[in-house]
C-alpha positions in Angstrom: 45.0 -81.2 41.4 44.1 -77.5 41.3 41.9 -76.2 44.1 39.4 -73.7 42.6 38.3 -72.8 46.1 41.8 -71.8 47.4 42.0 -68.6 49.4 43.0 -65.5 47.4 43.3 -61.9 48.3 43.1 -60.7 44.7 39.8 -59.5 43.2 38.7 -59.0 39.6 35.7 -57.0 38.7 33.7 -57.6 35.5 32.3 -54.7 33.4 30.1 -56.0 30.6 30.1 -52.5 29.0 33.8 -52.3 28.5 35.0 -52.5 24.9 38.6 -53.2 25.8 39.1 -55.6 28.7 35.9 -56.5 30.7 37.9 -57.8 33.7 39.8 -55.4 35.9 41.9 -56.1 38.9 41.1 -54.0 42.0 43.0 -53.5 45.3 43.3 -56.9 47.1 41.4 -57.8 50.2 43.2 -57.7 53.6 42.4 -61.4 54.2 42.8 -64.1 51.6 39.5 -66.0 51.3 38.2 -69.0 49.4 34.5 -69.8 49.0 33.8 -66.2 49.8 30.3 -64.6 49.3 30.4 -61.4 47.3 27.6 -58.9 46.6 27.2 -55.4 45.3 25.4 -52.9 47.6 25.1 -49.2 47.2 28.2 -48.7 45.1 30.3 -51.0 47.2 31.4 -54.6 47.1 30.8 -56.7 50.2 32.9 -59.8 50.8 31.4 -62.1 53.5 32.9 -65.2 55.2 34.7 -67.9 53.3 37.8 -69.7 54.6 41.5 -68.9 54.8 42.7 -72.4 54.3 42.8 -73.2 58.0 39.4 -72.0 59.4 36.1 -70.6 58.3 35.8 -66.8 58.7 33.1 -64.6 60.2 34.8 -61.4 59.0 33.4 -59.0 56.4 35.3 -56.7 54.1 33.7 -53.8 52.2 35.3 -52.4 49.0 34.6 -48.7 48.3 34.8 -48.1 44.5 35.3 -44.3 44.9 38.3 -44.6 47.2 39.6 -47.9 45.8 40.0 -49.2 49.4 38.7 -52.1 51.6 37.5 -51.6 55.2 36.5 -54.1 57.8 32.7 -54.5 58.3 30.9 -55.9 61.3 31.5 -59.7 61.8 28.9 -62.2 60.9 27.0 -63.8 63.7 27.2 -67.3 62.1 29.7 -68.8 59.6 28.7 -68.7 56.0 30.3 -71.3 53.8 
């Protein structure tokens, strides 16, 4: 059985204005995550929590569109899953 919530480091971004391919792969996250929360904020993409297949994560990763890079954000105070 396929696990749709399996941890992945890969990330795809959807652009509804694209005439060619609306889905684009961006640089992978440092930590594979399943059940991760994602949100856009001020031109960045914020990845919060999730699990790595063994434990729930409090870590946060922030993707900068301009530099095409991820950086560590401040950890969560509580687990989000």
